[in-house]
C-alpha positions as CSV (number, residue, x, y, z in Angstrom):
1,F,319.5,35.4,168.8
2,P,317.0,35.9,166.1
3,S,313.8,37.4,167.6
4,H,311.8,40.6,167.5
5,D,313.3,41.7,170.8
6,S,316.8,40.2,170.9
7,S,318.4,43.4,172.2
8,S,316.2,43.4,175.3
9,E,316.8,39.6,175.7
10,C,320.6,40.2,175.5
11,E,320.4,42.9,178.1
12,T,318.4,40.6,180.4
13,I,321.0,37.9,180.0
14,I,323.8,40.4,180.9
15,A,321.9,41.5,184.0
16,L,321.4,37.9,185.0
17,G,325.0,37.0,184.4
18,E,326.2,40.0,186.4
19,T,324.2,38.6,189.4
20,Q,326.4,35.5,189.3
21,T,329.8,35.1,191.0
22,L,332.2,35.6,188.2
23,E,335.5,33.7,188.4
24,K,338.8,34.0,186.5
25,A,338.4,31.7,183.4
26,K,340.5,28.6,183.3
27,T,341.9,26.5,180.5
28,G,342.7,22.9,181.2
29,G,341.7,23.5,184.8
30,E,344.2,26.3,185.4
31,V,344.3,30.1,185.0
32,R,346.6,30.7,182.0
33,D,347.9,33.7,180.1
34,V,346.2,32.6,176.9
35,R,342.8,33.2,178.5
36,K,341.9,36.4,180.4
37,S,338.2,36.8,181.1
38,D,335.7,36.3,183.9
39,V,333.0,33.6,183.7
40,A,330.1,32.1,185.4
41,F,328.3,28.9,184.4
42,L,324.5,28.9,184.1
43,F,322.5,25.8,184.6
44,P,318.7,25.5,183.8
45,N,316.4,26.9,186.5
46,E,313.1,28.6,186.5
47,A,314.6,32.1,185.9
48,N,316.7,31.1,182.9
49,N,315.1,28.1,181.3
50,W,313.9,30.3,178.4
51,I,317.5,30.9,177.5
52,F,318.3,27.2,177.3
53,Q,315.2,26.6,175.2
54,R,316.2,29.3,172.7
55,V,319.8,28.2,172.5
56,A,318.8,24.5,172.0
57,S,316.3,25.5,169.3
58,I,318.8,27.6,167.4
59,I,321.5,24.9,167.6
60,A,319.0,22.2,166.5
61,N,318.0,24.3,163.5
62,L,321.5,25.1,162.4
63,N,322.7,21.6,163.0
64,E,319.9,20.2,160.8
65,R,320.6,22.8,158.1
66,F,324.4,22.7,158.0
67,F,326.2,20.1,160.1
68,R,324.0,17.1,160.6
69,F,326.1,16.0,163.6
70,D,324.8,13.3,166.0
71,L,324.3,15.4,169.1
72,L,323.4,14.7,172.7
73,G,323.0,18.2,174.1
74,I,324.5,20.9,176.2
75,S,326.0,19.0,179.1
76,E,328.3,21.7,180.5
77,G,325.8,24.5,181.1
78,L,326.0,27.9,179.4
79,Q,329.1,30.0,180.1
80,F,328.5,33.7,180.7
81,T,331.7,35.5,179.8
82,K,332.9,39.0,180.5
83,Y,335.9,40.4,178.7
84,S,337.0,43.8,180.1
85,A,339.5,46.4,179.0
86,P,342.4,46.6,179.1
87,G,343.4,43.4,177.3
88,Q,341.1,40.6,178.4
89,K,341.1,38.0,175.6
90,Y,341.2,34.3,174.7
91,G,344.0,33.4,172.4
92,R,343.8,31.0,169.5
93,H,342.3,27.6,170.6
94,I,339.9,24.9,169.7
95,D,337.1,23.8,172.0
96,N,338.2,20.3,172.8
97,G,340.1,18.9,175.8
98,M,341.3,15.8,177.5
99,G,338.8,14.2,179.8
100,L,335.9,16.3,178.5
101,P,332.8,15.1,176.7
102,V,333.2,15.1,172.9
103,R,332.4,18.7,171.9
104,K,331.0,18.8,168.4
105,L,329.5,22.3,168.0
106,S,330.5,25.6,169.7
107,F,327.9,28.3,170.2
108,T,328.6,32.0,170.9
109,L,325.9,34.6,171.4
110,Q,327.0,38.2,171.2
111,L,325.4,40.0,174.2
112,S,327.0,43.4,174.0
113,K,326.1,46.2,171.7
114,P,328.9,46.8,169.2
115,N,329.7,50.3,170.5
116,D,330.0,49.1,174.1
117,Y,333.6,47.9,173.5
118,Q,336.6,48.1,171.2
119,G,338.7,45.2,170.1
120,G,337.4,41.9,171.4
121,D,336.4,40.4,168.0
122,L,335.6,36.8,167.9
123,C,337.6,35.5,164.9
124,L,337.5,32.1,163.3
125,Y,340.4,30.6,161.3
126,W,339.7,28.3,158.3
127,S,343.1,29.3,156.9
128,E,345.9,31.6,158.1
129,K,343.5,34.6,157.8
130,A,341.2,35.6,160.7
131,V,337.5,35.8,159.8
132,P,335.9,38.2,162.3
133,M,332.3,37.4,163.3
134,Q,329.6,40.1,163.4
135,R,329.5,42.3,166.4
136,K,325.8,42.9,166.3
137,Q,324.0,42.4,169.6
138,G,322.1,39.1,169.4
139,Y,324.4,37.7,166.6
140,V,324.9,33.9,167.0
141,A,328.0,32.1,165.7
142,V,327.8,28.2,165.6
143,F,330.8,26.3,164.3
144,P,332.4,22.9,164.7
145,S,334.3,22.8,167.9
146,W,337.6,21.8,166.2
147,T,337.6,25.2,164.4
148,L,340.6,27.3,165.5
149,H,339.3,30.6,166.9
150,E,340.1,33.4,169.3
151,V,338.7,36.5,171.0
152,K,341.0,39.5,170.4
153,P,342.0,41.7,173.3
154,V,339.4,44.2,174.4
155,T,341.0,47.6,174.3
156,K,338.0,49.7,175.6
157,G,334.8,48.9,177.4
158,T,333.3,45.4,178.1
159,R,332.3,42.6,175.8
160,Y,329.8,40.1,177.1
161,S,329.0,36.7,175.4
162,L,327.1,33.5,176.2
163,V,328.9,30.3,175.1
164,A,327.9,26.7,174.9
165,W,329.4,23.5,173.7
166,V,327.2,20.8,172.2
167,T,328.4,17.3,172.9
168,G,327.7,14.0,171.1
169,P,329.0,10.5,170.7
170,P,332.6,10.2,169.2
171,F,332.8,10.8,165.5
172,K,333.2,7.6,163.5
């Protein structure tokens, strides 16, 4: 979340997220073993509109520089996610699903400080080998939604993240 004060912004988002009613995360409309976390969806309002503006700006910039996908926007809101020890995780998956809009880009903002938790790495797979993303507070990972990825089990503390999926018309 590149800015002069991303740490304070991340802490503000955590505080905002913790005021929401967190629910057990679902996959395909059901609570499943592959995914153990607590989530709340944020939709634009006066208190959080700045977050949506920052996320949209970052995604537009990275899409222009690296992906050049035809995008429509963030139609599913922002997902505030809390992974707690012991063992909350999200096993290997891609961010597509039946009956959902065509997700083209996935966005993850690391909200926690790296020392606030152990385990819990966001890992991307472009081959058999896991590529862990940075744990720095404010770090943004943007990748094509078909990329296989996971969040390893949190073994100590709590990991917070903010996730978005950017949709677009079907690929041709």
